C-alpha positions in Angstrom: -147.0 -30.5 174.4 -143.4 -30.1 174.9 -142.8 -32.5 172.1 -145.0 -30.4 169.9 -143.2 -27.3 170.9 -139.9 -28.7 169.9 -141.3 -29.9 166.6 -142.7 -26.5 165.9 -139.5 -24.9 166.8 -137.6 -27.1 164.5 -140.0 -26.5 161.7 -139.7 -22.8 162.2 -135.9 -22.8 161.6 -135.2 -25.1 158.6 -132.3 -23.0 157.0 -130.1 -23.3 160.1 -130.4 -27.1 160.0 -128.9 -27.4 156.4 -126.2 -24.6 156.3 -122.5 -25.5 155.7 -120.0 -24.9 158.5 -118.3 -21.5 158.3 -114.8 -21.3 156.5 -111.8 -20.2 158.3 -110.3 -16.9 156.9 -106.8 -18.3 156.9 -107.8 -21.2 154.8 -109.6 -18.9 152.4 -106.5 -16.8 152.0 -104.4 -19.9 151.3 -106.8 -21.1 148.7 -106.8 -17.8 146.9 -103.0 -17.7 147.0 -102.8 -21.2 145.5 -105.1 -20.3 142.8 -103.0 -17.2 141.9 -99.8 -19.3 142.0 -101.3 -21.8 139.7 -102.2 -19.2 137.1 -98.7 -17.6 137.4 -97.1 -21.0 137.0 -99.2 -21.7 134.0 -98.3 -18.3 132.5 -94.6 -18.9 133.3 -94.7 -22.3 131.6 -96.4 -20.9 128.6 -93.8 -18.1 128.5 -90.9 -20.5 128.8 -92.3 -22.7 126.0 -92.6 -19.6 123.8 -89.1 -18.4 124.7 -87.7 -21.9 124.0 -89.4 -22.1 120.7 -88.4 -18.6 119.6 -84.9 -18.4 121.0 -83.4 -21.8 121.7 -82.8 -22.1 117.9 -80.7 -18.9 117.7 -77.2 -19.6 116.5 -74.1 -17.7 115.6 -72.0 -18.0 112.4 -68.3 -17.2 112.9 -66.2 -15.2 110.4 -64.3 -18.2 109.0 -67.4 -20.3 108.3 -70.7 -20.4 106.6 -74.0 -22.0 107.7 -76.9 -23.7 106.0 -80.2 -24.3 107.8 -82.3 -27.4 107.2 -85.9 -27.6 108.4 -87.3 -31.1 108.6 -84.3 -32.3 106.6 -84.8 -29.8 103.7 -82.4 -26.9 103.1 -84.1 -23.6 103.8 -83.7 -20.9 101.1 -82.2 -23.2 98.5 -84.8 -22.2 95.9 -84.2 -18.4 96.1 -80.4 -18.6 96.8 -80.6 -17.4 100.4 -79.6 -20.7 102.0 -76.1 -19.5 103.0 -76.1 -17.6 106.3 -73.6 -14.7 106.7 -71.4 -14.4 109.8 -73.3 -13.1 112.8 -76.3 -14.0 115.0 -79.4 -15.5 113.4 -82.8 -16.6 114.8 -84.0 -20.1 114.4 -86.2 -23.0 115.5 -85.0 -25.7 118.0 -83.8 -29.1 117.0 -85.2 -31.4 115.6 -87.4 -28.9 113.8 -84.4 -27.1 112.5 -80.7 -28.0 112.2 -77.7 -25.7 111.4 -75.0 -27.2 109.3 -71.7 -25.3 109.5 -69.0 -25.3 106.8 -65.5 -23.9 107.3 -64.7 -21.3 104.6 -61.1 -20.7 105.6 -58.4 -21.7 103.1 -57.2 -25.3 103.3 -53.8 -26.6 102.1 -53.1 -30.0 100.7 -49.9 -31.6 99.4 -49.2 -34.1 96.7 -45.8 -35.3 97.9 -45.9 -39.1 97.5 -47.8 -39.9 94.3 -45.2 -38.6 91.8 -42.0 -39.3 93.6 -39.9 -42.3 94.6 -40.8 -44.1 97.7 -37.6 -43.9 99.9 -37.6 -46.5 102.6 -34.9 -44.6 104.5 -34.1 -41.0 105.1 -36.0 -38.8 102.7 -33.1 -36.2 102.8 -31.0 -38.8 100.9 -32.9 -39.3 97.6 -33.0 -42.7 96.0 -30.2 -43.3 93.6 -31.2 -46.7 92.1 -33.7 -47.5 89.3 -37.4 -46.8 89.7 -39.7 -49.5 91.0 -42.9 -49.2 89.0 -44.9 -50.9 91.9 -43.7 -48.4 94.5 -42.2 -45.3 92.9 -44.3 -42.6 91.2 -43.3 -40.4 88.3 -44.7 -38.2 85.5 -44.3 -38.6 81.8 -43.5 -35.4 80.0 -44.3 -34.3 76.4 -40.8 -35.2 75.2 -41.1 -38.8 76.6 -39.0 -38.2 79.7 -39.7 -39.0 83.4 -39.7 -36.4 86.1 -40.6 -36.3 89.8 -42.5 -33.4 91.4 -44.5 -32.4 94.4 -47.4 -30.1 94.4 -49.1 -27.8 96.9 -52.8 -27.1 96.6 -54.8 -24.3 98.3 -58.6 -24.3 98.1 -61.7 -23.1 100.0 -65.4 -23.8 100.1 -67.3 -21.0 98.2 -70.7 -22.6 97.8 -71.8 -24.2 101.1 -75.1 -25.5 99.7 -73.5 -27.5 96.9 -70.8 -28.6 99.3 -73.3 -30.0 101.9 -75.5 -31.6 99.2 -72.8 -33.2 97.0 -69.7 -33.5 99.3 -70.7 -33.6 102.9 -67.5 -33.0 104.9 -64.0 -31.8 104.6 -62.5 -35.3 104.4 -64.5 -36.0 101.3 -63.6 -32.6 99.8 -59.9 -33.2 100.4 -60.1 -36.5 98.6 -62.0 -35.0 95.6 -59.6 -32.1 95.3 -56.6 -34.4 95.4 -58.0 -36.7 92.8 -59.0 -33.8 90.5 -55.6 -32.1 90.8 -53.6 -35.4 90.3 -55.5 -36.0 87.1 -54.9 -32.5 85.9 -51.2 -32.7 86.7 -50.8 -35.9 84.6 -52.5 -34.2 81.6 -50.6 -30.9 82.0 -47.1 -32.4 82.3 -47.8 -34.6 79.3 -48.0 -31.5 77.2 -44.6 -29.8 78.1 -41.0 -30.8 77.9 -39.0 -32.1 80.9 -36.9 -28.9 81.0 -40.0 -26.9 81.5 -41.2 -29.0 84.4 -37.8 -29.0 86.1 -37.7 -25.2 85.7 -41.1 -25.0 87.5 -43.3 -24.5 84.5 -45.6 -27.5 84.3 -48.3 -25.7 82.4 -48.2 -25.2 78.6 -47.8 -21.5 78.0 -50.2 -21.4 75.0 -52.8 -24.0 76.0 -55.1 -22.9 78.8 -57.0 -26.2 78.6 -54.1 -28.1 80.0 -53.5 -25.7 82.9 -53.5 -27.7 86.1 -55.7 -25.3 88.1 -58.1 -24.7 85.2 -58.6 -28.4 84.4 -58.9 -29.4 88.0 -61.4 -26.6 88.7 -63.5 -27.7 85.7 -63.7 -31.2 87.1 -64.8 -30.0 90.5 -67.4 -27.7 89.0 -68.9 -30.5 86.9 -69.4 -32.4 90.2 -71.0 -29.3 91.9 -68.7 -29.6 94.8 -68.9 -26.0 95.8 -65.1 -25.9 96.1 -62.9 -23.1 94.6 -59.2 -23.7 94.0 -56.9 -20.8 95.0 -53.6 -22.1 93.7 -51.7 -25.2 92.5 -47.9 -24.8 92.7 -45.1 -27.2 91.8 -42.5 -27.9 94.4 -39.1 -29.6 94.1 -39.2 -30.9 90.6 -36.3 -33.2 89.7 -35.2 -35.9 87.2 -35.0 -39.6 88.1 -31.9 -40.6 90.1 -30.4 -42.6 87.2 -30.1 -39.5 85.0 -29.8 -36.8 87.6 -26.1 -36.5 87.4 -26.1 -36.2 83.7 -28.9 -33.7 83.8 -27.0 -31.6 86.4 -24.0 -31.6 84.1 -26.3 -30.4 81.3 -27.7 -27.7 83.6 -24.2 -26.6 84.5 -23.2 -26.4 80.9 -26.3 -24.4 80.2 -25.3 -22.1 83.0 -21.9 -21.7 81.5 -23.4 -21.1 78.1 -25.7 -18.5 79.5 -22.9 -16.7 81.2 -20.8 -16.7 78.0 -23.8 -15.4 76.0 -24.4 -12.7 78.6 -20.7 -11.7 78.5 -20.8 -11.7 74.7 -23.9 -9.5 74.8 -22.3 -7.1 77.2 -19.1 -7.0 75.0 -21.3 -6.5 72.0 -23.1 -3.6 73.6 -19.8 -2.1 74.8 -18.2 -2.3 71.3 -21.3 -0.9 69.6 -21.5 1.9 72.0 -17.8 2.7 71.6 -18.3 2.5 67.8 -21.3 4.7 67.2 -22.9 5.5 70.6 -26.6 5.1 71.3 -27.4 4.9 67.6 -25.8 1.5 67.4 -27.1 0.0 70.6 -29.7 -2.8 70.4 -33.4 -1.8 71.0 -35.7 -4.5 72.5 -33.5 -7.3 71.3 -33.2 -5.9 67.7 -30.2 -4.4 66.0 -29.7 -0.7 66.6 -31.0 1.7 64.0 -27.6 2.6 62.6 -26.6 -1.1 62.4 -29.9 -1.8 60.7 -29.2 0.8 58.0 -25.7 -0.7 57.5 -27.2 -4.2 57.1 -29.7 -3.0 54.6 -26.9 -1.4 52.6 -24.8 -4.6 52.8 -27.8 -6.7 51.6 -28.4 -4.4 48.7 -24.7 -4.5 47.8 -24.7 -8.3 47.9 -27.8 -8.4 45.7 -26.1 -6.0 43.3 -29.3 -4.1 42.7 -28.5 -0.5 41.8 -31.9 0.9 42.7 -31.8 -0.9 46.1 -28.3 0.2 46.7 -29.2 3.8 46.0 -32.3 3.6 48.3 -30.2 2.1 51.1 -27.2 4.5 50.7 -29.3 7.7 50.8 -30.4 7.5 54.5 -27.0 6.1 55.5 -25.1 9.0 53.9 -27.5 11.5 55.4 -26.9 10.0 58.8 -23.1 10.1 58.4 -23.2 13.7 57.1 -25.3 15.0 60.0 -24.1 12.5 62.6 -27.8 12.0 63.5 -30.5 9.5 62.7 -33.7 11.2 61.7 -36.7 10.4 64.0 -40.4 10.4 63.4 -43.6 11.3 65.4 -43.2 8.2 67.7 -39.4 7.9 67.8 -37.1 10.9 68.5 -33.8 11.3 66.6 -30.6 9.7 67.8 -27.2 11.3 67.7 -24.3 9.2 66.3 -21.3 9.2 68.6 -18.3 7.0 69.5 -15.5 6.2 67.1 -17.6 6.8 64.0 -18.3 10.4 65.0 -14.6 10.9 65.8 -13.5 9.6 62.5 -16.1 11.5 60.6 -15.2 14.7 62.5 -11.5 14.3 61.8 -12.2 13.6 58.1 -14.4 16.7 57.9 -11.6 18.8 59.6 -9.0 17.3 57.2 -11.2 18.0 54.2 -11.6 21.6 55.3 -7.9 22.0 55.8 -7.1 20.4 52.4 -9.7 22.6 50.7 -8.4 25.7 52.3 -4.8 24.7 51.4 -5.7 24.1 47.8 -7.5 27.4 47.7 -4.4 29.1 49.0 -2.1 27.3 46.5 -4.4 28.2 43.7 -4.4 31.9 44.8 -0.6 31.8 45.0 -0.2 30.2 41.5 -2.5 32.8 40.1 -0.5 35.6 41.7 2.8 34.1 40.4 1.4 33.7 36.9 0.2 37.3 36.9 3.7 38.5 38.0 5.4 36.2 35.3 3.1 37.5 32.6 3.9 41.1 33.5 7.8 40.8 33.5 9.1 37.3 32.8 12.8 38.2 33.3 12.3 40.0 36.6 10.1 37.1 37.8 12.8 34.6 37.0 15.4 36.7 38.7 13.3 37.2 41.8 12.5 33.5 42.0 16.2 32.6 41.6 17.2 35.0 44.4 14.5 33.6 46.7 15.7 30.1 46.1 19.3 31.2 46.6 18.4 32.7 50.0 16.8 29.5 51.1 19.7 27.3 49.9 22.5 29.5 51.1 21.0 30.4 54.5 23.2 30.9 57.5 22.6 27.4 58.9 23.2 25.6 55.6 26.9 25.2 56.2 27.8 26.6 52.8 29.8 29.6 52.0 29.4 31.4 48.7 32.3 32.6 46.6 31.8 34.4 43.3 34.4 34.1 40.5 36.2 37.3 39.4 34.5 37.3 36.1 31.0 37.1 37.7 30.0 34.6 35.1 30.3 31.5 37.4 29.6 30.8 41.0 31.8 28.5 43.1 30.4 26.8 46.3 32.8 25.8 49.0 31.5 23.9 52.1 33.1 25.4 55.2 34.8 22.7 57.2 36.3 25.0 59.9 35.5 23.4 63.3 35.3 26.8 65.0 32.8 28.2 62.6 30.8 24.9 62.8 30.8 25.0 66.6 29.6 28.6 66.7 26.7 27.7 64.4 25.8 24.7 66.6 25.9 26.8 69.8 23.6 29.4 68.1 21.2 26.7 67.1 21.3 25.2 70.6 20.7 28.6 72.2 17.8 29.1 69.9 16.2 25.8 70.8 16.6 26.5 74.5 14.9 29.8 74.1 12.0 28.2 72.3 11.7 25.5 75.0 11.6 28.2 77.8 9.0 30.1 75.9 6.9 27.0 75.5 7.4 26.1 79.2 6.4 29.6 80.3 3.7 30.8 77.9 
């Protein structure tokens, strides 16, 4: 019966027999904490992946460079012209999805200082004096079949980073391309000018833009789509070969002397023309002065012996001399004639006025004398005779007058008495002294 009781008791409580053991609260808290930590860690990892994808590709472009972005090896924005990135910060994708290719845009300087000069084995400060060695020494052939040496300085920058990256690649390649293009252009340009122009620092033909060194070299670089822009190509230290350098220097010295003599002659010419006729004779923009031009036209007409041309040339010249002024026009003001020409003409005009006035006075005197003679000829002759006698027998003449008793003849006796002569000389001297004092004290 006891066994049955136990069996019944067991059958009456089946749930208690199969229930799991009770969980400790501390363990439950730890499990919950681990679950939350797992979800936070997973969220953090997702956030880090997103941040890496979004921000690890961010890049900065400096002021002196440009950047081109490639995505899976292809340039981004090449089709719409937006491939080049401006200076500043830019978002991007991480490598290897995206790659940023940077290109320096600052100006670069190259030198051509060995290709067209002699190769000195020693000190370059002492130039080679012997003949040229075609295998070692470089030179340029000019348009007048002479040889010259020269060095060149090149400045360029990258202005199209996309073309530069696609067709060039790096700065070493661009330096080589620029040097080759400029060297080829230098050979063509120098072959079109004379040696004197090259030595004077003018390697480009003044009237032929096609042979300009910078233009021709830039055309070659553009045909290759290098993305390179030349800033300048300048010649440096041009010189003749050593064998003819001394002779050329002598020619240069002679040219310098010639130039000085020409300048002196020009200054002397300007001085003489200015002294001769003032501003009217001075050259204008390398041409003869307006007055000199009128004189040349008159001389040419005279040489041709053409009366009509002589009259046409003489009219403006005579008008200019009469007024001492060259007539102007709407664009050019009139010019006064000065200098020696003006002085001579003024003196001539004064002399003409004096002569004219003297002639008028003489004419008036003759007319008055003629009227007096017509009125009483005997009285006129007697008056004229007495006037002449007074002038001839003046006190200072040294002549004493004695009349004959009959009155019909006149006897002249020159007084030789020293006392009388001395008195006359003293009076004359006193008179001159008085005049000198009056002139000294006006």
